[in-house]
N, C-alpha and C positions, 0 to 999 in steps of 0.2 A: 504495500501499503505506501503511496507517495506522500509524505505528509508535510506539509507548511510552514514552515519555522514563525511564531509569533513571540517578538520582546517582551512578555510577561513571566513575571517570578514561576518561576515552575517547582512542583515536588516530586519529589521523587517518590515512583509508582512503584511499592514492593509488597508483601501479604502472605496468603496464608490457608490451606483447608482443609477437612475431613468430612472423610464420605459420612453418608448415613447418619450425621448431628444437625445439620441443618433446617431448620424448621420450615418447610415452607416453600414452592419455589423448584426445580430443581438441578441433583446434587453437581460437585463436579465433575469436570471433564476427565477421559483416561489419563492418571500422572496428574494431574493437577495436588486430588487428595492426596496420594501416596510421599508430593512433594511434601506440601502442607504439616499431614499427621509427622513426618520426620523429623522437621524444624521445630514443629509444636513442643515433640517429645524435646529436644535442643532446647528449646525456652526456659522447658518446665522445668528441666534436670538445672538449668545454669540460676535459675530462680532459687531454689532450695541448696544450690552450693553455695552460694549468695552468703545463707541467713538473713534474716531480717533481720535480727537486733531486737532491741529489749524495746525501742522508741516503737514499734509495729504491732508489738502483743501489749504492753501496758501506759506507754504515751497517748496522742493524741495525734495521728497522723490522715488527715482529710484526704479522704479519695473524691472530690469535686470540687465546682470553687469557691470561694469563700463567699465570693458577693451572690446572690436567689434572686432572680428576679420572681413580680408576680405570676401567677399562671393564667392571668388569662387581661383584657382589657388595653395592649398595646395599640396603638396603631402603628399604619408603615413607619411612621417617622419617629416616634417615640421607641419603638424598638432597636430600631439604628442610630438613635442615642445613646441606649441600654446598652447596643454590645459595641460600643464606641466610646462607653465611658464623658459621656457630656451630661455634666451637672452644674449645677448652679446655687449656691448655698442663700435662698431664699427668707432663712433667716439664721440668729446668735446658735451655736453649737457650739454645745458645752466643752468646754476642755479636764474638769476633770476624773481623772479613772476612778471607774464604782471601786466595790472591794473585790475582792476574787467572785468566781464566778463555779459554777459545777458543772463538769462536762457529766451527762448522764447517760450508759450504755445500753445497748438492749437486755443486753446477761443480765444486767443488775449491779453491776458496777459501775466505778464513779469515780473521778477525778476533779480534784482541787486546783484553779488555775487563774492569772491577774488576766482583766482585759484591758481593753481600749478604753476612751473615752471616745465621744461622739464624734468633736471634730477629730481626732485620728483615721475612726472607721471613715468620715467622708470622705477623707482625702486618701484613701484606699482605693476608695470608690471613682474620683475624681481625675482624669483621663486631662483636661481640661477642657478649652471652648471647642466647637463645632468650626472646620476649616472658613466655611463658608460666614462666619461674623465676627468684623473684628474692628469691632465698636461693645464693649460693656451692657451686656443685657437690659433694659428697665426692671423696675422692682417686679416682681412677682407677678404675673395675672390672675385672675380666675379661670375658670374651665365656661368657654361658652356652652351654647344651644347645641354647638359642630360640632362637641367634640374636640375642641382645637388646648390644646396643652402647652406646657413650660413655651421656651419665647420661641416666636417665631422667628428665622434667622433668611438671611436673604437666601435663594438659591436651594430653596427647600429645605432646607434642617432643620432642627432641633436642639435645644440645650433641655433636659429633664431638670424642672423649678424643687429644692426637697424643700417643705413646707414644715417641717416637725422633724425629731426622734426620739422614739423611748425605746429602754431596755426591755428587752420579751428574750425568746429565744427559739431555738429551724431547729428542725430535725435534716441533718447532712449525713452520709456514707463516710463512712470511715473504717481504717481499717482493722478495728474491733467489731467491725459493722453498724448497724445505722446508730446513730447518737442525736440525743437533745442535746445542744449546746447554746448557749447566751448569746443574743444576737440581737443588735444594731437594728430597729424598725423605723428605716426613714419614710414619711411620710412625702407622694410627690402630687404638686400638680395632677389634676385630670385622670390617674392612676387608682383603681379604686380601692387596691390593695397596695403595701410596703413594699419597697425592695428592703432588703437582708442583707446584713454587711455582720461574719461570725466576728464577734467580739472579741473571743481570742488575743492576747497579746502573743506578737508574731516568738517572741521568746520560747515560748508552750508551743507551737506548733509543729513536728517534729516534720522533716524532707522526706519524699521518698527516697524509698532505696534505688537505689541504679545496677541492678545485677549487669554483667560483660558478659558478651553474649557473641560468636562469629559471625562476619558476613556473612550474609545472606542470596545466594545467588539465587533468586524470584525467574519460577516461571515467567514469562510474562500476561498470563491468564491469573496471575495469583496477586494479590495484591494486600496494602498493608490497611488495619487498622488505628481512624484516628482519634476516634474518642469515644467516651460513654453518652446518649443523650436518653437515657429513664433504664433504670431498673425496677422489676415488678415483679418478684418471687423470683422466678424461672424464667419468665419473658426481659430479654434484655436489646433494647436498640438502640443500636453505636451506627459509627459514619465510620464508610469505607474512603478509601481515595483512590480515583478511577479514572479512566483519559475522559477528552469530552467524545470520542467517538465511541468508550467501550460500550456496548450492550447486556440486558440481561444481569445486572450486579447481583450477585446473593452470598448470605451468609457461613461463613467456614470456621467449623468451632470444634476445638479439639479438651476436653471434661475429665476432669480427673477428681477425687475426689479433695483435695487441698488449691487446686491450680486451673483456671481456664484460658483457656489462648482462644484468640481473634483474630481473621482475615477475612477476606472475601474473597470472591470469583467472577470473574467479568468471561464476556464474550467477545474479543479483537476482532472489528472490521479488520478484512484484510483490501478492500478496495476502494477508490475515490482520496477524496485530501484530507487530511484531520491536522488541524494545528495540536501542538504538544502543550494544551492545557489540562491540570490536576482540579478536580473539582471532589467534592466530600458528598457520600449519596449513602441517605441512613438505611438501613437493615435489622430487620426483625427476627431474632432465633428464642424458641424455645429451649431452655438446659434440658437435663435428666432431672435435676430438682431444685429447689432454689438456691439463688446465689451465694445466701447469709456469708460467710464470712471471706467466703474465696477470693485469691485476690486475680484478678482480668489481667490479663497481659498482652502487647503486643506482638502476633508469630513475626512480626519483621524487626521490631527494636529492642524484643525483649522485655521493653518499660510497660512499667504500668499504669492501668489506662483509667480518665478517673473522670466523674460527669462532670457534663458540660451545659445546665439548663440552660442557659440565658442565648442556644446558637441559633 
């Protein structure tokens, strides 16, 4: 197939597959499943050999983004603003740190941790003004009957106006399963529910382990997993990295009692012109049993996959 080169940032296309373990849709083509399964076993063995460390078992290791969006209420403009981190403080936010909070895990254990102030949490979510706005925004407006929110900016983009902050809790996935965690709840003009930011101080947030795995010479039709979108018991929705002309994306899964390895399979076009551009494609699979506390790894890089709910 003839390919037309487009000067855009590219992503590495790689990944993996296991025959018979993906839910829905056709399985991998001959050779894909064997390659995926062999690689997934290497990734799983590397994870076990590296040792997860004390923090993974007893500390606070988040497996999802620390900023959590509301589950509804976004317009196209406000979702873009949320994803880009375009905020405006429409009110003064407290700089005093609250007393230590408690992280409560699903197995009944808990962990005490220092917390951030509302101002620190806001500065963690605020990534600056929209690029289409060159002047400071006016005072925060009220939402109108047409549903407009935030500060309209030239060029059709918007900043989200924070109108208040209260300390509450949020539920997120961690290395120890789901946990109820202290979180600042930021009310935003025009959004029916708050944007949450985990309030645990950075000093108490442990980093993800990074096991070392050998390079993977992936078959062209096997692709990598990018991140998780949602975990609901045994049902896992995640994004795979595919090419602009790839067809029939489908999940590929390797599952053991302690590890789940994810990748994907695609059908590659063999004729015509195709730009060398990667994109993220959501796929869903059902595991043999609920995910629980098992780690989820990308078959290409071997890294743990985290939930990105705001994509």
